[in-house]
N, C-alpha and C positions, 0 to 999 in steps of 0.2 A: 408424438407422445406428450401428454400433459402430466407434469410432475406436481405432486403435492396438492392436488385439487381439493381434497377434503380439508386440508389445513387452510387453504385460501377461502373456501366457503365459510369455515368457522370464523375466520378473521373478519371477513366482509359482513357477516351477520352481526358481529359485535361492534364494528367501527362506528355506526351512527350513534349508538348509545354512549360509547366512550367519548366521542367528540362532543356530544351534548353536555356531558358532565364536565369535560375540560373547559368548555366555553363558559359554563357557569362559574367555575373556579377562577378562571382568568378574567372573566367579565369584560370581554372584548372580542371582536372578530379574530379569526385565527388564520395564520399563514398555512400553506400546505405542510411545511416542515413541522410546525407545531402540532398539526393534526396527527401526523404520523408518529411523532415522538410521544404525544399524550396517549395515543391508541396502543402504544407498546410499553407502557409502564409495567414493571414487574408486579406480580400479585401482592408482594409485601411492601411495595412503595406507596406511601401516602400521597394522595392527589393534592397538589397545591399549586399556587402560581409561582413557578420556579424562577429564580433569578438568572437571567441570561449571563453566561460567563462566570457565574458564582456558585450556583447550587450543584452539588454532586447528586446525580439521580440514577436509580437502578432501573434498567430496561430489560425486556424479554424479546430479543431478536427472533425472527421467524426461522432463520437458517444461517449456516456457516459454510464458507467456501475456502479452500486452501489450494495453493499451487505446490508442485512437488518439492521445490526448494525450501519453502517455509513449512510445509506439512510435516517434514521429517522431524523437526524439533517440536512442533506443536503436538504431534501424535506420540512422540517419546514422552512428553509431559503428560498427555492424556492417559497413557498406559500407567502412569504413576498415581493417577487419581482414583483408581479402583472401580470405575464404572463398568458395567457389563456391556453397555450399548450407549451410543450417543442419544442425547435427550431431544435434539431437534434435527431436522433434515440437514445432512452435511455431505460435502463432496470433496474429492481430491482430483486435481487436474494436472497431468504430467506435461508441462509446457516449457520448463526452464532448463532442462538438462540436455537439450539438443543443440549441438554446435552447427551453425550455418557455415558451409564451406563449398561443397560440390553442387548439391542440389537436393531437393526434398527426399527422394528415394534413398540415395546413398547416405545422407546425413542421418536419417531416421534409423537406418539399419545399424550404423555405427553406434548411435546413442543407445539402442536396445541392447547392444553387446556390452558397451562400457559401463552403463548404469543399471544393468540387469539386477544387481543386488538391491539397489535402492527401489527400483520399480516393484520388485517382488515383495520387498518389505512393506511398501505403501499399499500394495494390493492385498496382502495378507492381513494387515491391520484394518483396512477398510472392510474386508470380508468378516473379520472377527467382531468388529464394533458397529457394523451397520451403516457404513458410509458408501455413497455412490462413488465409483471409480472411473475416471476418464483416462484411457490409455494414451501413451505417447503418440502424437500425430493426430489426436482427436481435435486439438485446437487450443487456443490460448484461453485461460480461465475466464477472462472478462467477456470475451465474445461468446463463449459457450454458455456462460451464465445469462447473458442478455437473450440468447436464442432459446433457452430452455427453462430458466428458473426465475428470472426477474419478473415482478408483477407490480402494477400500480398500487401504492399505499402500503407496500410491504417494508419490512426493516430487516437488513441482513448485515453481518460482519464478515470480513474476509481477511486472510493473512497476506494481504498484498495491498499496497497503498492505492492501487488503481481499481480496487473494489468499487469505488465511487462511480465507475462506468455505468452501473445499473441504475443510476439516477435518470438515465435516458428513458427508462420505462417507469418513471415516477416513484422510485423507491428512495428510502433513506438508507444508503449502503455505505458502510464505513470501513476503512482499512484499519487493522489492528495487529498487534503482535500475537504470537502463538499462545501465550499465557491467557490472554483475553478469550481466545477461541476455546481454550480448555474450560474456562468458566461456563461458557454458554453450552458447549457440548456436554458438560457435566450436569446441566439442568439448573445451574446457579444464575443469579442475576448478573447482568453486565453493567458496570458503572461507567458513567460518562458525565463530565461537567456539561450542564445544559448549554447548548451552543448559542452564540450570538447569531443574528440573522442579517445577511446582506442580500438585498434585492437587486436584480438586474432586469431592467425593463427593456425589452427588445421591440422596436417599432420597425416598420417597413418590411422589406422582403429581400432575401439573398438573390443576387443576379450575376450573370456573366462569370467572371473568374473568381468571385468571392464564394467561400464555402463556410460551413459551420465552424471549421477549424479556426477561421480567422476571428470568430467571436471570442474564443478563449485566448487566442494569441494576443488580442487587444486587451482583454481583461487582465491577463498576466502582466502586461505592460503597465496597467493602471494600479493594480494591487500589489505587485511584486511577489517574490516567492514566499513572503511571510504575511502579506496583507489579509489573507483569509484565515489565518490561524485562529482556532477556537470558534469558527463560524460555519454555518451552512449557507451556501449561496443558492438562492432560489430565483430561477428565471421565469419571466412571465411576459405577457403582452402579445400583440398580434404577430410580432416577429417570431415569438416562440411557437405559436400554434401553426405558423406557416412552414415550419421546419420539419424535416423527417425525424423519425424516432432515432435512427442510428446517428443522425447529425447531433441530436441532443446528447446521445451517449458519448460522442467525441468531446463535446464541451464539458460534460461532467467528468470524463476520464482525466482530462488535463487540469481539473480543479485541484487535483493533488499537487500540482506545480505551484499553486498559490497558497499552499498550506491549509486549505479549507478542510473542515471535518468531512464534509461531503457537499455535493451539489445536486439539485433536482429540478424537475419540471412537473407541472400539473398534467393530469390525464387529459388527452385530447384524441382527435380522430387519427392522427399519425400513429399513436400508440395502439389504437384499435386495429389499424391496418397491419401493423407489424405483428401483433399477437396472432391475428388470423393467418398471416402469411407464414408464420413459423409454427402452425399447427395448434394454436391455443385459442381457438374461437370460443371455447367454453369459458376461459378466463375473461376474454373481452366482454362476453355476455354478462358475466357476473359484475364486472367493473362498470358497465353501462348502467346497471341498476342503482349504483350508489355513487355515480360520477360526481355529484356535487360535493361529496366528502373527499374526493381524490384530487382536489385542487384547492387553492386558497379561497377564502371568502371574498365575494365581490368587493366589499368595502376595503379590503386590504389592497387589492390591485388598483382601486380607484384613487386611494390616497396612501401610496406606499410609504411615504416619509413618516407617517404616524405609526407604522407597524414594523418597519425594519430599522436596524441600527445604522445602516448605510444604504444608499440607493445609487445605482449607476444606470445611466440610460445610453443605449446604443441604437443608432438608426442603421438597420441592415442595408437599406437602399444605398446609403452613402458610404458604407464600409468598404475599404479596399483590402486586398490581400496583404498579409503580413508575413515577414520572415523573422523569426526570433533566434537570437544567439549572437556570437558563439558562447559556449561554456556555461550558459545559464538560460533557462527557458523564459525568463521575464524581460530579456533585453529585446524589446519589440521595435521593429523597424518596418514602416509601410514599404511595400515593394517599390514604390516610386522614389523612395529615398535610399534604397539599398546601395546603389552604385556610389553615391556620395559618402555614405557611412563606411563602406568597405575600403574605399581609397583613403579616407581620413585615418582609419584605424589600422591599416596595413593587413587587412584580411585577404588571404589568397583568393583571387577571383576565379581561377580555374577550378571547376568542380570535377572531382575524380569519380564520385559515386553518388547516385540518387537512389534512395530506398523508400519504397512505399509499403503500406500494410501495417502490421502489428496490432495490438489490442486497441489502439487508438483510432486507426483509420483503415479498417479492412472490410468495411461493409460492402454489400453489393453495389450500392450507390457510389461509394468511393472508387471502387475498381472499374465500374462502367464509365465513369467520367474520365478517369485516367486513360482507359482504353480508347476513348474517343480522340484523345490527343495522340496516342501511339499510332492510330490508324493514319493520321495525317503525315507521319514521317515518310511512309512510302508514297502516299498520294501526292505529296508536295516535293518529292525528290530530295528529302532530307536524310541525314544520317545522324544517329544518336551519338553525341560527343562523349558522354560520360557512361561509365558502367551503370547498369540499371537492374534493380532487384525488386521482387515482390514477395512479401511474407503474408500469406492468407491467415485470417484470424481463426478459422475453423475448417474442419473437413467439409461441413455443409456449404460454406462459402466457396471453398476451393472446388468442390465437385460441381457446384452450380455455375461458377464462372468458366470452368472448363467446358461444361455442356453448352454454354452460350457463346463459346468461341473466343472469349477474352484472352485466355492463356495463349492461344495460337497467335493472336494479335501481338502480344508481348514478346513471344518467341521470335517473331519476324523482325523485331528491332534489337535482337540480341540480348534480351532480358534473361535473368536467372530467377527461377521460382524456388524459394526455400521452403522448408517444412512448415507445417501449421504449428508454429511455436514462436517463442519470444525472440530467439536468435540475436541479430545485431542490436536490437533495442536494449538488451541488458548485457551486452558485451560477449554474448555467445556467438562470436563471429570470428572465424579463423581467416582474417583478412590477409591476403598475400602482401608482404612488404611492410606491414604495420610495425614489425620489429625494428625497422630502420629508424623509426621515430621521426620521419620527415614531416616538415610543415606542409599541410594540405587541407583542402576543404571538401566536406561531404554535406549533403542536404537530405533530410528524411522527414517522413510524416509521423515519426514516433512522438513520445511525450517529453523525453528528457535528453539533454545534450551536455551533461556535466563532462568536465575534462577527463579524458581516458575512458569514458563509459562505454562507447560503442565498439572500439577496436583495441583498447589498451594503450593507444598512442597519445601521450599528453599534448602532442603538437597537431592533432587532428582538430580542425575547426569545424564543429558540427552545428548545423542550422536546422531549425524546425519550421515546416510550412505544411500547407495542405497537400494532399496527393496530387492535385491538379498542378499546383505551382512546382512541386518537386519534379513531376514528369516533364513539364515545360523547360525547367532549368537543366535537367539531365539531357534533354534534346539539344539545348544550346551549349551546354558545358560551361556556362558562365554565370556566376553568382549575381552579376549586375544586370542580367537579362530581365527585362520587363515585358512579358508576353502581351500585355494590354496595349503597348505602344511600339515595341521594337520589332524590327524585321530580322529575318534570318537569311543567310545566303545558302541556297541549296547546292546539290552536287553539280548542277548545270551552270552555276554562277548567277542564278536568278534570285531576286529579292522576294521572299515570301513571308506571310504572316500567319501565325497559328490562329485558328478560329476558337472562340471560347468553348470550353468543354460542355458536353451534354451527357446525360445518363438517366437511368431509371432508378427511382427510389427503391423499388422492389422488383424482383424478377417477374416478368409477365407470365412466365410458365410456372411460377412458384419455385420454392426451394426444393432441392433434391439431394439425397445422399444415400450411398449404398451401405457404407460401414461407418456409422458415427463414432464408434470407439468407446461406447459406454458399457460398463459392467454394473448391473444393479446390485444394491446391498443384499447380503444374505439375510434370510428370515431368522436364522439361528446360527451364529458364528461361534458359539461358546466352545466348540471342540477344536476350533482352528488354533494352531500353535504358531506364535510369532517368534521366529528365531533371529537372533542377532549374534553373529560370530564374534567372540571376544577379541579375535585377532584382526578384525576388519579395520581398514583405514577409512571407510566411508560411513560406518554407523557405530554409535557408542551409546550404551545405556547411560542414563543420567544419574549422577550422585547428587543428593540434596546439598545446597549451599549452606555454609555454616551460619548459625544464628549470630546476631549482634552480641558482642562481649559484655554489654551493659556498662560500658565506660565511654568516655569521650575518645575520639580518635587522635592519636598523637604520632609525631615524628614521621609524617607522610612525605614521601619524595614527590617531586614534580616529574611526571612521565613526559608530558608534552604540553606546550602552550600553543595550541593550534591557531594559525593565522587565517583570517578570512573564511571563505565558504568551507564548511566541513560537513558534508552530507553523509548519509549512511553508506554511500559508495566509498567515501574516503575512510570511514571507520571500519567497514567490513566489505571489501571489494567483492564483486560478483565475478563474471568471466570464469577463468579457470578454477576459482575458489568455490564455485557452486557445488562441485563434486563432494566437498567436505561439509555440506550443510547439516548432515546427520551425525557429525563427529565433532563435538565441541572442542576437544583439545587440538585436533588437527587444524580446524578452521581458525582457531585463535592465533595461528601463525600469520594471519593477515591483519591483525589488530592495528588500526590506524596507519597502515602503510601508505595510504594515499593522502594523509594530512600533511600540511606544510608547517614546519617548525618556525615559529616567529623569530627565533634567535639567529638562525642561519639561512632562512628562506629556502631550505632544502626539504624535499619530500622523503619521509622514512629515514630520518637521520636525527637522533636525539642524544643528548649527553647522558651517560650513565653516571649517576651520582656516586657510585661506589668506586669507580675506576677513573673518572674524569675523561674517559674516551667516548667518542661518538660511535653509535651503533644503530642497527635497525630497531624500530620501536618494540616489536615483540621480543627481541633478544634482551633488551634492557628490562622490560617488564618481567620476563621470566627470571632474570637475575635478582630482581627485587623480591619476587615471590619465593625463590629458593632461600633468600636470606631472611624471610619472615618480615619483610618491610612492605607496608601498604603504600599506595601512591594516589595521586590526584591528577586529573586531566583538566586543563583549563581551555576554554573555547570562546569563540566569538558569537556573533548574532545567528539566530535560527539554527543552532547546532543540532545536527541530526535530521535535517530536512531530507526529503526524498522517500526512498523505499521504507516499507513497514518492517523490514528485517530485524527481528529481535536479537539476532546474532550480534548486532552492533551494541547491544546492552549485555548480552550473556558473555561475550568474550572478555571485556574488561573485568567483569565480575569473576569469571573463572580464573583469570590471571592475577587477581589480587588488587585491582584498582578499587578504591573505597568510595571515591566521590568524583562527580563531574561538576565543575564550577564554570558557568558560562554567562554570557550577556543575556541570551534568551534561547529557549528550546523550541524545536518543532514538536507538535502535539504528540504524535505517535511515539517518537523516541523517548520523550519524557515519561510517558506511561510505561513503556517497556523497561526503562531503568528502574522505576518504582516496583514493577512486578518482580524484578530479579533481585530486590533487596539492596539496590544501590542508592546512594544519596545523590539526588538531582537538584543542584542548587544554582541560584542565579545571583550575580552581583547586585547588592542593593544600590550601589553606585557603580554604574558601568565603567566609570573612569578608573575604578580599582583594578581593572584588567591590566592597566599599564604598570601597576605596582609589583606585579609578579615577575620575579627574577629567575633566571635559569637554575640557580643552585639553592633556591629557597627550600626550607623545611616547613611543614604545615601541621597545625593542630586544628581540629574541628571541635569546638566546645558548645555546650548547651544541650547535648544529646540526652542527658539524664532527665531533662525537662522538655524533651522533644514534643511539640504540640502544634496543632494547626495555627497558621497565621503568626507564629512566633519565630522570628529569625534566629538563625544559628550564628555563631561567631567563628570566623576563620582567623587564627593567629599565625602570622607569617614571620618566620625566623630567617632573617637575611644573614648571609655569610659574614658580614661586617659586624655582627653582633646586634644590629638594630632589630627591634621587634615592632611590627605593625599589626593592628587588629582591624578587621573589616567585617561588615555584616553581610550575611548571605541569606537571601530569601528562599522560600520554597512554597510549593502548593499542595503539600501532603495533607490529607484529611485523617481522621482517627483510624479508619480502616487501613489506609495506606501506610501509616506509621506502624501498625501491627505487622504489615508485610516486612518492613525494614527490620523490626525487632526479631521476627521469626527467621529472617534470612532470605525470604522470598515469599511471594503470594502462594506458591504451591505448599511451602512449609506451613504457612498460616492456615491453609485449607486442611492440612493433615492434623494440626494441633487439636482442634475441637473433636476430631474422631477419637483420639486417645482419651480425652476427658469424658466423652460420651460412653466409651467402653467401660471406664472405671465406674461411672455413675450407674450404668445399667447392672453391673455386677454387684454393687454395694448392697441393695436390699436383701440379697440372699444371706448376707452375713448377719443381718439384724433379726432374722427369724429366731424366736425363742425355742422352737422345737426343731429337732433334727439339725443341731449345730454342726455335727460331723459332715452332713451332706453339703452344708453351705460352704465349708472350707475344703471340700474334696477337690484335689488338684485337677483331675481331668475335666470336671464340670466347669471350673473357673477358666481353664484354658480355652475350652470350647466357646464359652460366652464371649471372652475377649476377642478371640479369633474372628468370630462371626461379625462382630460390630466393626472391628478394625478394618476388615477387608472392603467395606463399602462406605462411601461418604454419605451417611444417612442424612435425612432431612434436618436433623438436629444441627448439623454443620451449618446449614444455610441460616437457620433460625439464630444460631449463636452469632454468626457474622452480621446478620441484620440488626440484632440488638446493639452490637458494637457501633455500627455505622450510624444508628439513629440517635445515639447519645449526644 
């Protein structure tokens, strides 16, 4: 089935003209990223040569995708927006709430029982507001999007940081928080600071044990977890065109791990093959007609240094496999150096579990290459030393690999096939023995390996590698094993060597699936009633946050001074907490429970300034809230990296935290904080982080004159009576300052509606004749009610005027 064909036709018809206008405005050749961005400017956005990393620009994405964990809060917010139907094609994918434990069938059955209330809510909201709904077991959002919705030259946003996976099909696909999704689903413009551009030139060709995964593992080592912040990474060169479409998707997927806004590749024959193989030959045909517009201009790739802010070159022929980790996806080690690194750092060499699949590496090509290694276990008299699991990315992939015999191959080596869901990748893994918190090593083909992420055990050393390398190391049971050079001893005592993996880019007999798990949006869902039980502990209707008091913030307590890496996993853990993603008050009980307190080096242990006692972070913050005391969170570099989860911004807002002051922010988290009416501030002098003491009291001044590019002042009151003043920078524009003043972006969206209602009713009062009719109460009520119920176009116009000033 081809989705959104009419929308794609309309966009493709407009792209050549839009790019021609953009090229005249910019007066230079264009990268692919620039072409897609300029082709998706919002109708009210003036065309100009935007400053990279400087200009805030309004865009009109083609579609929105949400997974079940983030969709709950996004749709609860959308219900408050008053729209009768989503304005752009949108989908919900149920992939996060399935715990991996026994196996696919049993785990899915349990999830359907335990999370029935949430799935029913998401299904009914989708039916009412016109969203496509993918049932539990249908697959992981990013794999399903690649198979069904992604298309070259398109632009989409998704409420998951790995939305960027769709760049493998030539899209600009960007992870956002739920409030951003609400803007787009409501028909409003979506604001983004125009990204910087990083070019990665790929030469040569992948061979032997090296896979597409190794490209991004190497890039992560070069750029680190924050090197791509505020930038789009665009891959090009002969190495890019020689790679499979799904391989490109893997590289783009893990672009989230370097903080990139997104990553993308130009349209080529591999994308055409993939579109045809997944039943979208019509889209491939349309793309072929404008293919020169679906890649960067030739001059750009000929002289990339002139058109990109940074250029990296990688020779795929010379690239060796990498293993990244532990505890961070940018600690990159070539496989030939792993033994030395592990011994030097004391990493446990014995591998307990090898896990392949997930949204990052569950393509047919990935599974077939891993299966080619699994076949060698029996053929060469070997026995798999580590536990081995497979997580298919979609029902289409699972059904096809079962049909083609790969699951049987894995079963023969004792593997366990989990449901088509995120599972262990996001901590939804009921791993036996994890509660003992023993030091151990696992290796997987997922994208993230933060401390405690996969199994909740802070002492699990998780490493990231390609499915091929994961499979080989699981067979050996040894992290130091290098399959390119090392021998294994089989059950007969013989020395044998694994042959390099082989596999098919696409299934020779095509993809197949019996029950994809899709429910199409209803044509008219107006009569559908969405019910939320007031007594539910899973779902809770939202109350608007309070507006700014129109004063400076004073007497704020320090909640925590977080030390080192503080990701959204640390701020709002997943795992068992996913069940509360639709209930803001309940999930707020996990606020910052994974963060390390810089004063005692303990996790989830902070000083309560009211009692002087140490307690869990949420308990202390709730005590401050009950006493009417605001607080501040202080953090280190790249605060909020990782997942797009806006709960990491909504929870502190809900519990009374007023400001987050850090050395630097990850892009999505900073935006999420702004959307929820929080102050997201950075130290003007990073050394001021060291001035913060555990018992300090803070004032934030300058808010009465809060303006773009104008720093605020943080006044620090030390307990010894000393007072220090430091400057705090911010990146708020005029529109975002309005969000802060209103209490949130949603509140700001609602404000113009009320003004519009009053404006519309006013002329009736001025009529000289029939004055009595003009002030007649029923008529006035009717007029106000009619306008207030829907966010009319006047809302957008009003917002646009503000942002253009």
